[in-house]
Steps between C-alpha positions, in 0.01 A plus 500: 500500500228718341585713199638840585274803468616739231543870585555789259661810653470807276771756577848467650523792739542444873145370549514260205842363590415447867169330417666273244783414743265413786275277289793332324669429836186347653619224735230266370598562139145574388561782251664533161559871438546680167605865510412733210689823429446729202854643508819319404609494865335476841334825596601549866843628397421578136515879527827507698831598343869430557763771479875481560655688788738770387743524789860458387566136422170379653280372217259300715148482350243695701132406482233770514157370599212653306281575680689529829406190703520638852308328778406624846541320830167415668310555173665256260500223759435208265749630243769529767429147628528362146833673445624356830377155398696515172803663662470808279720779632360845564600809693405857580600823331502857617340749264515874459184645345536851354149635434474750217206691352512510119400863460813654357721421799788256469577445869310314773277677750573226756737203535361211702702202627340157520394408854638842605853357512638850433400736783487788447414451131728632227432864418414560130764718333266794428311497832576756767567371849181661631285359220657155537439495878138612460434239229658226713291591804183522289564157344582348838165615639307383195665156496444465874130582460464266200667217693268547796197495273612184318554327834179613669251629237354217294388553141126477442374176349203477263148499641161424348469867403855623442812382321815449700741787552754591236850617587400853396203498739707356785776760469239776492318355800814502716564864401834436335618823330450518123859615446634198686276259305592636158867575562601205717240224541406466131860512369632251759215251451482522122872427486388154622168463319616660168173671417363856489418689818127486429512124445682462831244709687227271364660199673305357793613676817532162669787404267711796610412481869578128528822535300612793715428314825675182395812670365538763772866506610566177312790441260466464125692220328650441154606168347877474463590480132143561382190288452670301225611265780145475631368417154765238431443334838121476482486406130751217526344181367177659378358420156476832316360592159662828392386717207153357557202734530187362665197639315211342690401293800162330475309257718438156355316273741715452808812616314618820334617539142805720453567635151832657407704623206859379464717605206192611309317171550193458719473203733293400801483244778276401789617558857357401837591842643597837351679770699504847345796697635453805280364854529123563509485630142657176374264292715204682346635444150544122531230398750144600405331453844714786641505727197272767646636480854859554388406828326450657844852418623736773378816394318743765373822479295815610681827590330841433647812640330868434566709789369798733550324835457629701796324819388165392650651416841455775763810649659501387864814661632836383627373356829268256317790384282721446805235293676420299185862404431626415848707184444405346835131590499379578150150636443291466185353824368143489370384834361124554536387771259138612469274730308140573599368161384774237505844397628804367319791335679868483405702231676875556481703186429867431438689654210267802470208283396149612595171312510201724439151371578180668389697763300365854474813685387622426144808277489762536227435196270871466424570435868238230553650157573187294560129579484216276618128533565308286744145489630409624847172395661357777715246504781175688545206472735304321228780266397559400862135399527524299178825324591376413849186356349696289252742380766221419747612769744191716490132531420406296188490788256341268247173568676505835322699420184424157357837453337655532847346181634829329416729429795866405488529130423160463332531254216855430621614837365707715735636854520833589660708816496603810688145636459325180620485583868376775728786747525760706314585353160846372589688168499330378818177476304673257261609287793172496689287422192737224381508340844120508522463315171752241615314460829166464320651215297633328811866587444725580795690828488845426648565856620152567640484625856412210725189550715521400863 
């Protein structure tokens, strides 16, 4: 039997773990995989935190995923198939979303229920019946019009003379009211994308339209017990170097040289293939051929804080509390609070514990339990063009920018990650990019949808 081909996988998030698993489990046994991770633990579940339930004598540990790892039916198709393949349990949750404007008020202006499971919606405690009815009717009409447009009005693609349409341009073109965009669309979407409103509106319109169409009236799922089970399942049997920071990837003939620092000492080795499962800014820092290209793909830091500071949580009224604590049909409450430029979210958990993402309001430091910062890759019209060019999904942008002549797999160097496909930067991008690399290397994906 021929010697195995060596593969270095840099990064142990979902994309890195899935790529490493697929290559290591190759039925022909052709690949020897080494996973590199700069932290002292695998990164998929590294930001998560375990608390203890405080309900009488129940001291069962409770895992909080950071960030929340929800996945949508009909959008995260490959992720769902992989979970089914591994027998990973998941289920649905019902959410109540109080929407609050951070302009001196401490109560929501509207309370929305996921998938409209609560009809009529809960009336905010300070809203009059007339105002609440008018707002509900107004929102119903706006959402109905937006749904029709997403289903039947396509976003404009790039032409020889014009760039493709941004989300801002699309929403303006379909005559969606400014109040609805700023007070409802931006807060709801940025609670998923964890970025500013302006950054969201710069996303390609196609991302939003396709996501809206695929997830329309579809359930959202959550892994039972947290993604720690996913990480443990996929990583089982993999060779992992922890506390090891890769500092460069360089071509050397038909191979690639990977240099890393481990416990203060620099080392390097040659690999037949290198898979970079890291954010664009890290790719640019360690891989010179993509240094300039990666500068055009926005990456922002996002804070996530677990705390017990109830003073920043809006008062939602008795009816919300009743619905949230029903023993037979409990709802999670996710407060969506916005100012003119950004949105913070507060997810209520057990034992009066809150998870705040993208914080705007100051949180009492003495009540902070856990604080992490992670990188979020964003989308823009320009970055979509660059990524599609790199992934071979679009016009070879290297015709204009010489450094962009590189395509995924050139020199046996590969990119995978949530941002390495044409769509919203979510877990499905990790799956699709990892599966494509495996397919390019002739490895069967056991959960792949079988073609007729």
